C-alpha positions as CSV (number, residue, x, y, z in Angstrom):
1,M,117.7,106.3,123.2
2,I,116.2,104.4,120.2
3,N,117.6,105.1,116.8
4,K,114.6,105.4,114.5
5,S,115.5,103.8,111.3
6,L,115.9,106.2,107.6
7,V,112.6,104.5,106.0
8,S,110.5,106.0,109.6
9,R,111.8,108.8,110.3
10,S,111.1,109.9,106.3
11,F,107.8,108.1,106.2
12,W,105.9,111.3,105.2
13,L,108.4,112.3,102.5
14,I,108.7,108.4,101.2
15,I,105.0,109.2,100.3
16,V,104.7,112.8,99.0
17,S,107.5,112.4,96.8
18,G,107.1,108.9,95.8
19,M,103.4,110.1,94.8
20,L,104.0,113.2,92.9
21,T,106.9,111.6,91.1
22,G,105.7,108.5,90.0
23,M,102.4,109.7,88.8
24,G,104.4,112.7,87.2
25,N,106.2,110.1,85.1
26,G,102.5,107.8,84.7
27,S,101.9,110.9,83.0
28,V,104.3,111.3,80.9
29,F,103.8,107.5,80.0
30,G,99.9,108.6,79.2
31,A,101.1,111.0,77.1
32,A,103.8,109.1,75.4
33,M,100.8,106.4,75.0
34,M,98.3,108.9,73.8
35,C,100.6,110.6,71.4
36,M,101.8,106.9,69.6
37,L,98.3,105.2,69.8
38,G,95.6,108.2,69.9
39,R,92.5,106.5,71.6
40,G,93.3,103.2,69.9
41,Q,91.0,100.4,72.0
42,F,88.7,102.5,74.3
43,D,85.3,103.4,73.3
44,N,84.8,105.7,76.0
45,W,87.1,108.6,76.6
46,G,86.0,108.5,80.8
47,G,86.7,111.3,81.8
48,N,83.9,112.1,84.8
49,G,82.7,111.1,87.5
50,A,83.5,107.5,87.9
51,L,84.2,106.8,84.6
52,A,87.7,108.5,85.0
53,Y,88.4,105.7,87.0
54,M,87.8,103.0,85.6
55,P,90.2,100.8,84.0
56,S,88.4,100.2,80.7
57,T,87.9,104.1,79.8
58,F,91.2,105.9,78.2
59,T,91.3,108.1,81.1
60,G,90.9,105.6,83.5
61,F,93.7,103.5,82.2
62,I,95.5,107.1,82.1
63,D,94.3,107.1,85.5
64,W,95.6,103.9,87.1
65,A,99.0,103.8,84.8
66,M,99.6,106.9,87.4
67,I,98.6,105.7,90.6
68,V,100.9,102.2,90.1
69,F,103.7,104.6,88.9
70,G,103.2,106.1,92.6
71,V,103.5,103.6,94.0
72,A,106.2,101.5,92.2
73,F,108.1,104.4,92.9
74,I,107.5,104.9,96.8
75,G,108.8,101.0,96.8
76,I,112.2,102.0,95.1
77,L,112.7,105.0,97.8
78,V,112.2,102.9,100.2
79,V,114.3,100.0,98.9
80,G,117.0,103.1,98.5
81,L,116.7,104.1,101.3
82,N,117.3,101.3,103.6
83,R,120.3,100.0,101.6
84,H,121.6,103.9,101.5
85,E,121.0,103.0,105.7
86,A,122.7,99.8,105.6
87,L,125.8,101.7,104.0
88,E,126.2,104.6,106.3
89,N,125.5,101.6,109.1
90,S,128.8,100.0,108.0
91,A,131.0,102.7,107.3
92,A,130.1,104.1,111.1
93,K,131.3,100.8,112.2
């Protein structure tokens, strides 16, 4: 029997929890930026349709920040689980 790696066994858990946690952190970043800067140099609010994902609008910048934070947190989870698995495997030998 082949033992699957910890990352491959928890693939969907990593994707879902990583995006949820990371995007939550990205929204906090956006709220803090909004409180500190206001709309700043963003001419358009960008809250409807495709404008909500254009980084040149305020909402688009926050949405992209949330997506980037989510992807980064997925990477953090993958690295952490790989290191955890390496520690478990070395302790089992």
